[in-house]
TORKOL-4160 file (C-alpha; in steps of 0.2 Angstrom, whole numbers, padded with zeros to 4 digits, m for minus):
503
<pt num="1" X="0664" Y="0861" Z="1485"/>
<pt num="2" X="0668" Y="0851" Z="1501"/>
<pt num="3" X="0650" Y="0852" Z="1507"/>
<pt num="4" X="0643" Y="0847" Z="1490"/>
<pt num="5" X="0655" Y="0832" Z="1490"/>
<pt num="6" X="0650" Y="0827" Z="1507"/>
<pt num="7" X="0632" Y="0828" Z="1502"/>
<pt num="8" X="0633" Y="0815" Z="1488"/>
<pt num="9" X="0643" Y="0803" Z="1500"/>
<pt num="10" X="0632" Y="0805" Z="1515"/>
<pt num="11" X="0628" Y="0787" Z="1522"/>
<pt num="12" X="0612" Y="0781" Z="1529"/>
<pt num="13" X="0614" Y="0772" Z="1545"/>
<pt num="14" X="0610" Y="0754" Z="1547"/>
<pt num="15" X="0598" Y="0758" Z="1561"/>
<pt num="16" X="0589" Y="0771" Z="1550"/>
<pt num="17" X="0587" Y="0758" Z="1536"/>
<pt num="18" X="0579" Y="0746" Z="1548"/>
<pt num="19" X="0567" Y="0759" Z="1555"/>
<pt num="20" X="0561" Y="0763" Z="1537"/>
<pt num="21" X="0555" Y="0745" Z="1535"/>
<pt num="22" X="0543" Y="0748" Z="1549"/>
<pt num="23" X="0533" Y="0762" Z="1541"/>
<pt num="24" X="0516" Y="0754" Z="1538"/>
<pt num="25" X="0513" Y="0760" Z="1520"/>
<pt num="26" X="0531" Y="0755" Z="1515"/>
<pt num="27" X="0533" Y="0738" Z="1524"/>
<pt num="28" X="0535" Y="0721" Z="1516"/>
<pt num="29" X="0527" Y="0705" Z="1523"/>
<pt num="30" X="0540" Y="0694" Z="1532"/>
<pt num="31" X="0536" Y="0677" Z="1526"/>
<pt num="32" X="0552" Y="0668" Z="1519"/>
<pt num="33" X="0562" Y="0655" Z="1527"/>
<pt num="34" X="0580" Y="0648" Z="1524"/>
<pt num="35" X="0572" Y="0635" Z="1514"/>
<pt num="36" X="0563" Y="0647" Z="1503"/>
<pt num="37" X="0579" Y="0658" Z="1500"/>
<pt num="38" X="0589" Y="0642" Z="1495"/>
<pt num="39" X="0575" Y="0637" Z="1483"/>
<pt num="40" X="0575" Y="0655" Z="1476"/>
<pt num="41" X="0594" Y="0654" Z="1474"/>
<pt num="42" X="0594" Y="0637" Z="1465"/>
<pt num="43" X="0579" Y="0642" Z="1455"/>
<pt num="44" X="0587" Y="0657" Z="1448"/>
<pt num="45" X="0605" Y="0650" Z="1446"/>
<pt num="46" X="0600" Y="0634" Z="1437"/>
<pt num="47" X="0595" Y="0641" Z="1420"/>
<pt num="48" X="0603" Y="0646" Z="1404"/>
<pt num="49" X="0620" Y="0642" Z="1410"/>
<pt num="50" X="0618" Y="0624" Z="1413"/>
<pt num="51" X="0607" Y="0621" Z="1398"/>
<pt num="52" X="0616" Y="0631" Z="1385"/>
<pt num="53" X="0633" Y="0638" Z="1391"/>
<pt num="54" X="0641" Y="0621" Z="1395"/>
<pt num="55" X="0641" Y="0616" Z="1377"/>
<pt num="56" X="0649" Y="0633" Z="1371"/>
<pt num="57" X="0662" Y="0633" Z="1384"/>
<pt num="58" X="0667" Y="0615" Z="1381"/>
<pt num="59" X="0667" Y="0616" Z="1362"/>
<pt num="60" X="0676" Y="0632" Z="1361"/>
<pt num="61" X="0686" Y="0636" Z="1376"/>
<pt num="62" X="0691" Y="0622" Z="1388"/>
<pt num="63" X="0685" Y="0604" Z="1383"/>
<pt num="64" X="0682" Y="0592" Z="1397"/>
<pt num="65" X="0691" Y="0605" Z="1409"/>
<pt num="66" X="0675" Y="0616" Z="1408"/>
<pt num="67" X="0671" Y="0607" Z="1425"/>
<pt num="68" X="0686" Y="0616" Z="1432"/>
<pt num="69" X="0680" Y="0632" Z="1424"/>
<pt num="70" X="0664" Y="0630" Z="1434"/>
<pt num="71" X="0674" Y="0628" Z="1449"/>
<pt num="72" X="0684" Y="0644" Z="1446"/>
<pt num="73" X="0668" Y="0654" Z="1442"/>
<pt num="74" X="0660" Y="0647" Z="1458"/>
<pt num="75" X="0675" Y="0652" Z="1468"/>
<pt num="76" X="0674" Y="0670" Z="1462"/>
<pt num="77" X="0655" Y="0670" Z="1466"/>
<pt num="78" X="0659" Y="0662" Z="1483"/>
<pt num="79" X="0671" Y="0676" Z="1488"/>
<pt num="80" X="0657" Y="0689" Z="1484"/>
<pt num="81" X="0644" Y="0678" Z="1492"/>
<pt num="82" X="0653" Y="0679" Z="1509"/>
<pt num="83" X="0653" Y="0698" Z="1508"/>
<pt num="84" X="0634" Y="0697" Z="1503"/>
<pt num="85" X="0630" Y="0686" Z="1518"/>
<pt num="86" X="0638" Y="0698" Z="1530"/>
<pt num="87" X="0629" Y="0713" Z="1524"/>
<pt num="88" X="0612" Y="0704" Z="1521"/>
<pt num="89" X="0612" Y="0697" Z="1539"/>
<pt num="90" X="0618" Y="0714" Z="1546"/>
<pt num="91" X="0607" Y="0726" Z="1536"/>
<pt num="92" X="0591" Y="0715" Z="1533"/>
<pt num="93" X="0583" Y="0728" Z="1521"/>
<pt num="94" X="0577" Y="0726" Z="1503"/>
<pt num="95" X="0588" Y="0732" Z="1490"/>
<pt num="96" X="0604" Y="0721" Z="1491"/>
<pt num="97" X="0620" Y="0729" Z="1485"/>
<pt num="98" X="0611" Y="0746" Z="1484"/>
<pt num="99" X="0606" Y="0746" Z="1502"/>
<pt num="100" X="0623" Y="0739" Z="1507"/>
<pt num="101" X="0632" Y="0753" Z="1498"/>
<pt num="102" X="0621" Y="0766" Z="1505"/>
<pt num="103" X="0625" Y="0761" Z="1523"/>
<pt num="104" X="0644" Y="0760" Z="1520"/>
<pt num="105" X="0651" Y="0770" Z="1505"/>
<pt num="106" X="0638" Y="0784" Z="1502"/>
<pt num="107" X="0622" Y="0790" Z="1493"/>
<pt num="108" X="0630" Y="0793" Z="1476"/>
<pt num="109" X="0639" Y="0776" Z="1475"/>
<pt num="110" X="0622" Y="0768" Z="1481"/>
<pt num="111" X="0613" Y="0776" Z="1468"/>
<pt num="112" X="0625" Y="0771" Z="1455"/>
<pt num="113" X="0624" Y="0752" Z="1460"/>
<pt num="114" X="0605" Y="0753" Z="1461"/>
<pt num="115" X="0604" Y="0761" Z="1444"/>
<pt num="116" X="0615" Y="0747" Z="1438"/>
<pt num="117" X="0605" Y="0733" Z="1446"/>
<pt num="118" X="0589" Y="0740" Z="1439"/>
<pt num="119" X="0597" Y="0737" Z="1421"/>
<pt num="120" X="0605" Y="0721" Z="1426"/>
<pt num="121" X="0589" Y="0713" Z="1432"/>
<pt num="122" X="0578" Y="0720" Z="1418"/>
<pt num="123" X="0589" Y="0714" Z="1404"/>
<pt num="124" X="0592" Y="0697" Z="1413"/>
<pt num="125" X="0573" Y="0695" Z="1415"/>
<pt num="126" X="0570" Y="0699" Z="1396"/>
<pt num="127" X="0584" Y="0688" Z="1390"/>
<pt num="128" X="0578" Y="0673" Z="1399"/>
<pt num="129" X="0560" Y="0676" Z="1394"/>
<pt num="130" X="0566" Y="0676" Z="1376"/>
<pt num="131" X="0576" Y="0660" Z="1378"/>
<pt num="132" X="0561" Y="0652" Z="1386"/>
<pt num="133" X="0550" Y="0657" Z="1372"/>
<pt num="134" X="0562" Y="0649" Z="1360"/>
<pt num="135" X="0562" Y="0632" Z="1370"/>
<pt num="136" X="0543" Y="0632" Z="1370"/>
<pt num="137" X="0541" Y="0636" Z="1352"/>
<pt num="138" X="0553" Y="0621" Z="1348"/>
<pt num="139" X="0544" Y="0609" Z="1359"/>
<pt num="140" X="0527" Y="0614" Z="1351"/>
<pt num="141" X="0534" Y="0612" Z="1334"/>
<pt num="142" X="0543" Y="0595" Z="1338"/>
<pt num="143" X="0530" Y="0587" Z="1349"/>
<pt num="144" X="0513" Y="0594" Z="1343"/>
<pt num="145" X="0516" Y="0601" Z="1326"/>
<pt num="146" X="0510" Y="0618" Z="1331"/>
<pt num="147" X="0518" Y="0634" Z="1325"/>
<pt num="148" X="0514" Y="0652" Z="1330"/>
<pt num="149" X="0512" Y="0665" Z="1316"/>
<pt num="150" X="0529" Y="0670" Z="1310"/>
<pt num="151" X="0526" Y="0688" Z="1315"/>
<pt num="152" X="0523" Y="0683" Z="1333"/>
<pt num="153" X="0539" Y="0672" Z="1335"/>
<pt num="154" X="0550" Y="0687" Z="1339"/>
<pt num="155" X="0565" Y="0696" Z="1332"/>
<pt num="156" X="0577" Y="0682" Z="1336"/>
<pt num="157" X="0566" Y="0670" Z="1325"/>
<pt num="158" X="0564" Y="0683" Z="1311"/>
<pt num="159" X="0547" Y="0689" Z="1317"/>
<pt num="160" X="0541" Y="0706" Z="1324"/>
<pt num="161" X="0534" Y="0702" Z="1341"/>
<pt num="162" X="0538" Y="0688" Z="1354"/>
<pt num="163" X="0521" Y="0685" Z="1360"/>
<pt num="164" X="0526" Y="0671" Z="1372"/>
<pt num="165" X="0540" Y="0681" Z="1380"/>
<pt num="166" X="0528" Y="0695" Z="1382"/>
<pt num="167" X="0514" Y="0685" Z="1390"/>
<pt num="168" X="0526" Y="0676" Z="1402"/>
<pt num="169" X="0532" Y="0692" Z="1410"/>
<pt num="170" X="0514" Y="0698" Z="1412"/>
<pt num="171" X="0509" Y="0682" Z="1421"/>
<pt num="172" X="0524" Y="0683" Z="1432"/>
<pt num="173" X="0520" Y="0701" Z="1436"/>
<pt num="174" X="0503" Y="0696" Z="1442"/>
<pt num="175" X="0511" Y="0682" Z="1453"/>
<pt num="176" X="0523" Y="0694" Z="1461"/>
<pt num="177" X="0509" Y="0707" Z="1465"/>
<pt num="178" X="0499" Y="0693" Z="1474"/>
<pt num="179" X="0513" Y="0689" Z="1485"/>
<pt num="180" X="0531" Y="0683" Z="1488"/>
<pt num="181" X="0526" Y="0667" Z="1497"/>
<pt num="182" X="0515" Y="0662" Z="1482"/>
<pt num="183" X="0530" Y="0665" Z="1471"/>
<pt num="184" X="0541" Y="0655" Z="1483"/>
<pt num="185" X="0528" Y="0640" Z="1482"/>
<pt num="186" X="0528" Y="0641" Z="1463"/>
<pt num="187" X="0547" Y="0642" Z="1463"/>
<pt num="188" X="0548" Y="0627" Z="1474"/>
<pt num="189" X="0538" Y="0616" Z="1462"/>
<pt num="190" X="0547" Y="0622" Z="1447"/>
<pt num="191" X="0564" Y="0620" Z="1455"/>
<pt num="192" X="0560" Y="0602" Z="1460"/>
<pt num="193" X="0556" Y="0598" Z="1442"/>
<pt num="194" X="0572" Y="0607" Z="1436"/>
<pt num="195" X="0583" Y="0598" Z="1449"/>
<pt num="196" X="0575" Y="0582" Z="1444"/>
<pt num="197" X="0580" Y="0585" Z="1426"/>
<pt num="198" X="0598" Y="0589" Z="1431"/>
<pt num="199" X="0599" Y="0573" Z="1442"/>
<pt num="200" X="0592" Y="0563" Z="1428"/>
<pt num="201" X="0606" Y="0569" Z="1417"/>
<pt num="202" X="0619" Y="0565" Z="1430"/>
<pt num="203" X="0612" Y="0547" Z="1434"/>
<pt num="204" X="0607" Y="0542" Z="1417"/>
<pt num="205" X="0622" Y="0549" Z="1408"/>
<pt num="206" X="0634" Y="0539" Z="1419"/>
<pt num="207" X="0629" Y="0524" Z="1409"/>
<pt num="208" X="0635" Y="0531" Z="1393"/>
<pt num="209" X="0652" Y="0539" Z="1398"/>
<pt num="210" X="0667" Y="0534" Z="1387"/>
<pt num="211" X="0684" Y="0537" Z="1395"/>
<pt num="212" X="0691" Y="0541" Z="1378"/>
<pt num="213" X="0681" Y="0557" Z="1378"/>
<pt num="214" X="0691" Y="0564" Z="1392"/>
<pt num="215" X="0707" Y="0562" Z="1383"/>
<pt num="216" X="0715" Y="0575" Z="1384"/>
<pt num="217" X="0706" Y="0582" Z="1399"/>
<pt num="218" X="0714" Y="0599" Z="1396"/>
<pt num="219" X="0716" Y="0601" Z="1377"/>
<pt num="220" X="0732" Y="0609" Z="1370"/>
<pt num="221" X="0732" Y="0628" Z="1371"/>
<pt num="222" X="0726" Y="0637" Z="1355"/>
<pt num="223" X="0728" Y="0656" Z="1353"/>
<pt num="224" X="0711" Y="0665" Z="1350"/>
<pt num="225" X="0708" Y="0675" Z="1335"/>
<pt num="226" X="0712" Y="0693" Z="1340"/>
<pt num="227" X="0696" Y="0704" Z="1342"/>
<pt num="228" X="0695" Y="0719" Z="1331"/>
<pt num="229" X="0692" Y="0736" Z="1339"/>
<pt num="230" X="0677" Y="0737" Z="1351"/>
<pt num="231" X="0674" Y="0719" Z="1349"/>
<pt num="232" X="0690" Y="0714" Z="1357"/>
<pt num="233" X="0691" Y="0711" Z="1376"/>
<pt num="234" X="0696" Y="0727" Z="1386"/>
<pt num="235" X="0711" Y="0718" Z="1393"/>
<pt num="236" X="0718" Y="0715" Z="1376"/>
<pt num="237" X="0716" Y="0733" Z="1371"/>
<pt num="238" X="0724" Y="0739" Z="1387"/>
<pt num="239" X="0738" Y="0727" Z="1389"/>
<pt num="240" X="0740" Y="0718" Z="1373"/>
<pt num="241" X="0735" Y="0702" Z="1381"/>
<pt num="242" X="0725" Y="0690" Z="1370"/>
<pt num="243" X="0715" Y="0676" Z="1379"/>
<pt num="244" X="0718" Y="0658" Z="1374"/>
<pt num="245" X="0707" Y="0644" Z="1370"/>
<pt num="246" X="0710" Y="0627" Z="1379"/>
<pt num="247" X="0726" Y="0624" Z="1389"/>
<pt num="248" X="0726" Y="0631" Z="1407"/>
<pt num="249" X="0722" Y="0649" Z="1402"/>
<pt num="250" X="0707" Y="0642" Z="1392"/>
<pt num="251" X="0700" Y="0637" Z="1408"/>
<pt num="252" X="0699" Y="0655" Z="1414"/>
<pt num="253" X="0693" Y="0661" Z="1397"/>
<pt num="254" X="0679" Y="0648" Z="1399"/>
<pt num="255" X="0676" Y="0654" Z="1417"/>
<pt num="256" X="0673" Y="0672" Z="1410"/>
<pt num="257" X="0660" Y="0665" Z="1399"/>
<pt num="258" X="0651" Y="0653" Z="1411"/>
<pt num="259" X="0651" Y="0666" Z="1425"/>
<pt num="260" X="0633" Y="0670" Z="1418"/>
<pt num="261" X="0628" Y="0653" Z="1424"/>
<pt num="262" X="0630" Y="0659" Z="1442"/>
<pt num="263" X="0621" Y="0675" Z="1440"/>
<pt num="264" X="0607" Y="0676" Z="1452"/>
<pt num="265" X="0613" Y="0671" Z="1470"/>
<pt num="266" X="0614" Y="0689" Z="1474"/>
<pt num="267" X="0595" Y="0691" Z="1470"/>
<pt num="268" X="0593" Y="0681" Z="1486"/>
<pt num="269" X="0599" Y="0696" Z="1496"/>
<pt num="270" X="0586" Y="0707" Z="1489"/>
<pt num="271" X="0573" Y="0697" Z="1499"/>
<pt num="272" X="0581" Y="0701" Z="1516"/>
<pt num="273" X="0567" Y="0712" Z="1522"/>
<pt num="274" X="0554" Y="0698" Z="1518"/>
<pt num="275" X="0563" Y="0685" Z="1528"/>
<pt num="276" X="0557" Y="0680" Z="1545"/>
<pt num="277" X="0574" Y="0678" Z="1553"/>
<pt num="278" X="0587" Y="0686" Z="1541"/>
<pt num="279" X="0601" Y="0686" Z="1553"/>
<pt num="280" X="0601" Y="0667" Z="1552"/>
<pt num="281" X="0593" Y="0663" Z="1536"/>
<pt num="282" X="0601" Y="0675" Z="1523"/>
<pt num="283" X="0619" Y="0667" Z="1525"/>
<pt num="284" X="0611" Y="0650" Z="1523"/>
<pt num="285" X="0601" Y="0654" Z="1508"/>
<pt num="286" X="0615" Y="0663" Z="1499"/>
<pt num="287" X="0629" Y="0651" Z="1502"/>
<pt num="288" X="0618" Y="0635" Z="1502"/>
<pt num="289" X="0611" Y="0639" Z="1485"/>
<pt num="290" X="0628" Y="0643" Z="1478"/>
<pt num="291" X="0636" Y="0627" Z="1485"/>
<pt num="292" X="0622" Y="0616" Z="1478"/>
<pt num="293" X="0622" Y="0624" Z="1461"/>
<pt num="294" X="0641" Y="0623" Z="1459"/>
<pt num="295" X="0641" Y="0604" Z="1463"/>
<pt num="296" X="0627" Y="0601" Z="1450"/>
<pt num="297" X="0636" Y="0611" Z="1437"/>
<pt num="298" X="0652" Y="0602" Z="1439"/>
<pt num="299" X="0644" Y="0585" Z="1439"/>
<pt num="300" X="0633" Y="0588" Z="1424"/>
<pt num="301" X="0649" Y="0595" Z="1414"/>
<pt num="302" X="0659" Y="0579" Z="1419"/>
<pt num="303" X="0645" Y="0568" Z="1413"/>
<pt num="304" X="0640" Y="0577" Z="1396"/>
<pt num="305" X="0659" Y="0579" Z="1391"/>
<pt num="306" X="0661" Y="0560" Z="1395"/>
<pt num="307" X="0646" Y="0556" Z="1384"/>
<pt num="308" X="0651" Y="0566" Z="1369"/>
<pt num="309" X="0667" Y="0572" Z="1362"/>
<pt num="310" X="0669" Y="0590" Z="1367"/>
<pt num="311" X="0673" Y="0596" Z="1349"/>
<pt num="312" X="0656" Y="0588" Z="1343"/>
<pt num="313" X="0645" Y="0596" Z="1357"/>
<pt num="314" X="0630" Y="0607" Z="1353"/>
<pt num="315" X="0632" Y="0625" Z="1356"/>
<pt num="316" X="0613" Y="0628" Z="1359"/>
<pt num="317" X="0607" Y="0612" Z="1368"/>
<pt num="318" X="0622" Y="0602" Z="1374"/>
<pt num="319" X="0613" Y="0591" Z="1387"/>
<pt num="320" X="0599" Y="0586" Z="1375"/>
<pt num="321" X="0610" Y="0583" Z="1360"/>
<pt num="322" X="0622" Y="0573" Z="1371"/>
<pt num="323" X="0608" Y="0560" Z="1374"/>
<pt num="324" X="0603" Y="0561" Z="1356"/>
<pt num="325" X="0621" Y="0556" Z="1351"/>
<pt num="326" X="0619" Y="0540" Z="1361"/>
<pt num="327" X="0602" Y="0536" Z="1354"/>
<pt num="328" X="0592" Y="0541" Z="1369"/>
<pt num="329" X="0578" Y="0552" Z="1362"/>
<pt num="330" X="0567" Y="0550" Z="1378"/>
<pt num="331" X="0580" Y="0558" Z="1389"/>
<pt num="332" X="0583" Y="0572" Z="1376"/>
<pt num="333" X="0564" Y="0577" Z="1376"/>
<pt num="334" X="0563" Y="0577" Z="1395"/>
<pt num="335" X="0578" Y="0588" Z="1396"/>
<pt num="336" X="0571" Y="0601" Z="1384"/>
<pt num="337" X="0555" Y="0601" Z="1394"/>
<pt num="338" X="0564" Y="0603" Z="1410"/>
<pt num="339" X="0574" Y="0618" Z="1403"/>
<pt num="340" X="0558" Y="0626" Z="1397"/>
<pt num="341" X="0549" Y="0624" Z="1414"/>
<pt num="342" X="0565" Y="0629" Z="1423"/>
<pt num="343" X="0568" Y="0646" Z="1414"/>
<pt num="344" X="0551" Y="0652" Z="1421"/>
<pt num="345" X="0558" Y="0653" Z="1439"/>
<pt num="346" X="0574" Y="0662" Z="1432"/>
<pt num="347" X="0563" Y="0676" Z="1425"/>
<pt num="348" X="0552" Y="0677" Z="1440"/>
<pt num="349" X="0566" Y="0679" Z="1453"/>
<pt num="350" X="0576" Y="0691" Z="1442"/>
<pt num="351" X="0560" Y="0702" Z="1441"/>
<pt num="352" X="0557" Y="0700" Z="1460"/>
<pt num="353" X="0575" Y="0706" Z="1463"/>
<pt num="354" X="0573" Y="0721" Z="1451"/>
<pt num="355" X="0556" Y="0727" Z="1459"/>
<pt num="356" X="0564" Y="0726" Z="1477"/>
<pt num="357" X="0579" Y="0737" Z="1472"/>
<pt num="358" X="0567" Y="0749" Z="1463"/>
<pt num="359" X="0556" Y="0749" Z="1479"/>
<pt num="360" X="0571" Y="0753" Z="1491"/>
<pt num="361" X="0577" Y="0767" Z="1480"/>
<pt num="362" X="0559" Y="0774" Z="1479"/>
<pt num="363" X="0557" Y="0773" Z="1498"/>
<pt num="364" X="0573" Y="0783" Z="1500"/>
<pt num="365" X="0566" Y="0796" Z="1489"/>
<pt num="366" X="0579" Y="0794" Z="1475"/>
<pt num="367" X="0565" Y="0789" Z="1464"/>
<pt num="368" X="0547" Y="0795" Z="1466"/>
<pt num="369" X="0540" Y="0789" Z="1483"/>
<pt num="370" X="0524" Y="0783" Z="1475"/>
<pt num="371" X="0532" Y="0767" Z="1469"/>
<pt num="372" X="0537" Y="0762" Z="1487"/>
<pt num="373" X="0519" Y="0761" Z="1493"/>
<pt num="374" X="0514" Y="0742" Z="1496"/>
<pt num="375" X="0498" Y="0734" Z="1493"/>
<pt num="376" X="0486" Y="0735" Z="1508"/>
<pt num="377" X="0482" Y="0717" Z="1507"/>
<pt num="378" X="0497" Y="0708" Z="1499"/>
<pt num="379" X="0510" Y="0719" Z="1506"/>
<pt num="380" X="0520" Y="0719" Z="1490"/>
<pt num="381" X="0527" Y="0734" Z="1480"/>
<pt num="382" X="0513" Y="0732" Z="1468"/>
<pt num="383" X="0515" Y="0749" Z="1459"/>
<pt num="384" X="0534" Y="0746" Z="1455"/>
<pt num="385" X="0530" Y="0728" Z="1450"/>
<pt num="386" X="0517" Y="0733" Z="1438"/>
<pt num="387" X="0527" Y="0747" Z="1430"/>
<pt num="388" X="0543" Y="0737" Z="1428"/>
<pt num="389" X="0534" Y="0721" Z="1423"/>
<pt num="390" X="0525" Y="0731" Z="1409"/>
<pt num="391" X="0541" Y="0739" Z="1403"/>
<pt num="392" X="0551" Y="0722" Z="1403"/>
<pt num="393" X="0536" Y="0713" Z="1394"/>
<pt num="394" X="0537" Y="0726" Z="1380"/>
<pt num="395" X="0556" Y="0725" Z="1379"/>
<pt num="396" X="0555" Y="0706" Z="1378"/>
<pt num="397" X="0542" Y="0706" Z="1365"/>
<pt num="398" X="0550" Y="0718" Z="1353"/>
<pt num="399" X="0569" Y="0717" Z="1356"/>
<pt num="400" X="0583" Y="0705" Z="1351"/>
<pt num="401" X="0594" Y="0706" Z="1367"/>
<pt num="402" X="0609" Y="0695" Z="1362"/>
<pt num="403" X="0621" Y="0709" Z="1362"/>
<pt num="404" X="0614" Y="0717" Z="1378"/>
<pt num="405" X="0615" Y="0701" Z="1388"/>
<pt num="406" X="0634" Y="0705" Z="1391"/>
<pt num="407" X="0628" Y="0720" Z="1401"/>
<pt num="408" X="0621" Y="0708" Z="1414"/>
<pt num="409" X="0638" Y="0701" Z="1417"/>
<pt num="410" X="0647" Y="0718" Z="1419"/>
<pt num="411" X="0633" Y="0724" Z="1430"/>
<pt num="412" X="0634" Y="0710" Z="1442"/>
<pt num="413" X="0653" Y="0710" Z="1443"/>
<pt num="414" X="0652" Y="0729" Z="1447"/>
<pt num="415" X="0640" Y="0725" Z="1461"/>
<pt num="416" X="0652" Y="0712" Z="1468"/>
<pt num="417" X="0666" Y="0725" Z="1468"/>
<pt num="418" X="0656" Y="0738" Z="1478"/>
<pt num="419" X="0649" Y="0725" Z="1490"/>
<pt num="420" X="0666" Y="0719" Z="1494"/>
<pt num="421" X="0673" Y="0737" Z="1496"/>
<pt num="422" X="0658" Y="0741" Z="1507"/>
<pt num="423" X="0662" Y="0726" Z="1519"/>
<pt num="424" X="0680" Y="0733" Z="1522"/>
<pt num="425" X="0673" Y="0751" Z="1525"/>
<pt num="426" X="0659" Y="0746" Z="1537"/>
<pt num="427" X="0671" Y="0736" Z="1547"/>
<pt num="428" X="0681" Y="0751" Z="1550"/>
<pt num="429" X="0667" Y="0764" Z="1552"/>
<pt num="430" X="0655" Y="0753" Z="1562"/>
<pt num="431" X="0665" Y="0740" Z="1571"/>
<pt num="432" X="0651" Y="0741" Z="1585"/>
<pt num="433" X="0637" Y="0733" Z="1573"/>
<pt num="434" X="0631" Y="0716" Z="1578"/>
<pt num="435" X="0635" Y="0705" Z="1563"/>
<pt num="436" X="0626" Y="0688" Z="1564"/>
<pt num="437" X="0638" Y="0682" Z="1550"/>
<pt num="438" X="0655" Y="0689" Z="1548"/>
<pt num="439" X="0665" Y="0687" Z="1532"/>
<pt num="440" X="0681" Y="0678" Z="1537"/>
<pt num="441" X="0699" Y="0685" Z="1534"/>
<pt num="442" X="0694" Y="0703" Z="1531"/>
<pt num="443" X="0701" Y="0712" Z="1522"/>
<pt num="444" X="0709" Y="0698" Z="1512"/>
<pt num="445" X="0693" Y="0689" Z="1506"/>
<pt num="446" X="0685" Y="0706" Z="1500"/>
<pt num="447" X="0701" Y="0711" Z="1491"/>
<pt num="448" X="0702" Y="0694" Z="1482"/>
<pt num="449" X="0683" Y="0696" Z="1478"/>
<pt num="450" X="0687" Y="0714" Z="1470"/>
<pt num="451" X="0702" Y="0707" Z="1461"/>
<pt num="452" X="0693" Y="0692" Z="1453"/>
<pt num="453" X="0678" Y="0702" Z="1448"/>
<pt num="454" X="0689" Y="0716" Z="1440"/>
<pt num="455" X="0698" Y="0702" Z="1430"/>
<pt num="456" X="0682" Y="0695" Z="1423"/>
<pt num="457" X="0676" Y="0712" Z="1419"/>
<pt num="458" X="0692" Y="0716" Z="1409"/>
<pt num="459" X="0689" Y="0700" Z="1399"/>
<pt num="460" X="0672" Y="0708" Z="1392"/>
<pt num="461" X="0672" Y="0717" Z="1375"/>
<pt num="462" X="0676" Y="0735" Z="1375"/>
<pt num="463" X="0659" Y="0739" Z="1367"/>
<pt num="464" X="0650" Y="0731" Z="1383"/>
<pt num="465" X="0660" Y="0744" Z="1393"/>
<pt num="466" X="0654" Y="0758" Z="1382"/>
<pt num="467" X="0636" Y="0753" Z="1384"/>
<pt num="468" X="0638" Y="0751" Z="1402"/>
<pt num="469" X="0646" Y="0769" Z="1403"/>
<pt num="470" X="0631" Y="0776" Z="1393"/>
<pt num="471" X="0619" Y="0769" Z="1406"/>
<pt num="472" X="0629" Y="0775" Z="1420"/>
<pt num="473" X="0630" Y="0793" Z="1413"/>
<pt num="474" X="0611" Y="0793" Z="1411"/>
<pt num="475" X="0610" Y="0788" Z="1429"/>
<pt num="476" X="0621" Y="0802" Z="1435"/>
<pt num="477" X="0610" Y="0814" Z="1426"/>
<pt num="478" X="0594" Y="0807" Z="1434"/>
<pt num="479" X="0602" Y="0808" Z="1451"/>
<pt num="480" X="0608" Y="0826" Z="1450"/>
<pt num="481" X="0592" Y="0832" Z="1442"/>
<pt num="482" X="0580" Y="0822" Z="1454"/>
<pt num="483" X="0587" Y="0810" Z="1466"/>
<pt num="484" X="0599" Y="0822" Z="1476"/>
<pt num="485" X="0585" Y="0835" Z="1478"/>
<pt num="486" X="0572" Y="0822" Z="1484"/>
<pt num="487" X="0583" Y="0811" Z="1495"/>
<pt num="488" X="0575" Y="0808" Z="1511"/>
<pt num="489" X="0592" Y="0807" Z="1519"/>
<pt num="490" X="0596" Y="0824" Z="1512"/>
<pt num="491" X="0580" Y="0832" Z="1517"/>
<pt num="492" X="0582" Y="0826" Z="1535"/>
<pt num="493" X="0600" Y="0833" Z="1535"/>
<pt num="494" X="0594" Y="0850" Z="1528"/>
<pt num="495" X="0580" Y="0850" Z="1541"/>
<pt num="496" X="0593" Y="0847" Z="1555"/>
<pt num="497" X="0604" Y="0861" Z="1548"/>
<pt num="498" X="0589" Y="0873" Z="1548"/>
<pt num="499" X="0585" Y="0869" Z="1566"/>
<pt num="500" X="0603" Y="0871" Z="1572"/>
<pt num="501" X="0603" Y="0888" Z="1563"/>
<pt num="502" X="0587" Y="0894" Z="1573"/>
<pt num="503" X="0596" Y="0889" Z="1589"/>
């Protein structure tokens, strides 16, 4: 029993992880700089959150104090980002939290987090693609008078198949197969457009702010309507605590919602192996993109809640509607166009992250090794990219993912918990490792990260926990039926045991 337990918690040394990246057939091209990583981070973080969730959180949860909710959510992410930065600079290998957990906690926890990340990035890619499709259909109808056949508008619009979301994923799959540097260049162009739109909102909106809209900045607290059964937050079912809207606690309720707006900075860590100088550039890319986006989020929120009373804000297109409310249709149209263009990079970088985690698991033998072979010319994991891109395109085309989107939140927070735990463990088990970036105040910062992430997880509905649990059970079955027997680390251990027995 003890031997079986040890086998599932066997760790892969940092040195072995780095050696694996040097195998010619399974090596990725190192082409990314700190600038590329920062652009990736900004490209994936600025998306649905800033263009949609701002209005929902201000209208329903925190009013103008939504700006403080973005600060609170940003702090939770910053605690996790400090832990990610240490790992990504110490273990510059594809796979992000999966690879970090393999080096510190063990094979089974690494498999669990890898399995979790595959789901998180897949759903995130599909959800954003469906959202992009909706923006494009709206722009086509409003500005050109064009409409797709109803059957091709997707389940969310009452159709059968979302053609635009399907085609977007296929195009992004081709771009990622051709090369990470190409995707970085495309991302840089799109991010420039997206940031320009955000700055347009901030600068133009300053001229339409009314001080009365900020009063009260923190509206009086209102009890939330209690959730029923599985729709209730887990914290309510466990402790009888019901979250409130508005007031000081409403800020934290809003933070749980708009946390989705920050999802993506951890994707930067999946590109560690393709970075020219990961020890220096990974911390800069991860922390730099997070700081930039938090500043932009807070500034935009302060501007739009100053332009329009929070109780009147649109829950679907708050930025565009805020300019409509002050009779500025030009700015409204520009924002809608920027949102549609900007969501392209969000889908692409989430798909990039998923393929790199899948690639790392395949290279370790926990998934079929055939998917870790890189393209002879482009040095990208083309087989994994084509497989996953095809599956996600079909999912995005046929499925309404509104409910499943919450799984993205819980999956990300779960990854944050394991990465923070891994930093504490690796500091104790491998104090000798060279760490180009060191998380300050260990173990205080990692413990705070774990506590903050768990609190946000407890605020998610119980049904989200059940769906997440089902996916994890499937993952356990796959691991014990396939991954454990085919693990390269396990095979090397069994080989060493056989040689010892012969001697």
